[in-house]
Each structure stands twice: as structure tokens, then as C-alpha cells.
C-alpha positions, 0 to 999 in steps of 0.5 A: 687674324682674329675675327670681330665675332670672336671679341663680340662672343667674348663681350656677350659672355661677359655681359651674361656673367653679370646679368644675375637677376632671375628672370632678366637672365632668362630673357638675356638667354633667349636673346642670346640664342639668335645672337649665337646663331648669327655669330657662330652659325648653326652650332649656335643653337647649342647656346640654348642649354643656358635656358635650362638653368632658370636661376640664372646663377650657373650658366654665366660662369661658363662662356658658352657663346665663346666656346661654341665660336672656338669649336666652330672655327676649329672645324668640329662638326 
């Protein structure tokens, strides 16, 4: 059975894809760190890598939160 958190991760990544305004995207990425921690667990801290792209143009193409969710459920530590 698929967890509702999986769909929340997908929804967050889709929204992240469409938030392309520099500055606003960075704020969205800052909000995403605690959200990822809540949805994925301690591995969610890795979501912070999205802050490296200050233009907010590249990080939207990588569904980070969804990837972290899949990795966390696969048992990789």
C-alpha cells in the first residue's frame, strides 16, 4: 500500500518545479527542509542541497523529496 506521504512528496516536487522566481524558490527550498524531515525522516536533511542553486532554475528538474522518500523506504541508510 502506498503511503500518503509519497503523494505529498510528489506534490511538493511538482510545486517546486513550477516555482521559478529567484528568491521565492529559495524560500520554498528553505520551507522544504523541515517538510522533508517530517515526511522522510532524518534523511530529509539532504533536501538542503537544493539551496545550492541560487537561480532556482535547475533544482526543480530533480524531484529530490520523492527520491529521498523512495530511498528511505528501500532501507538504505
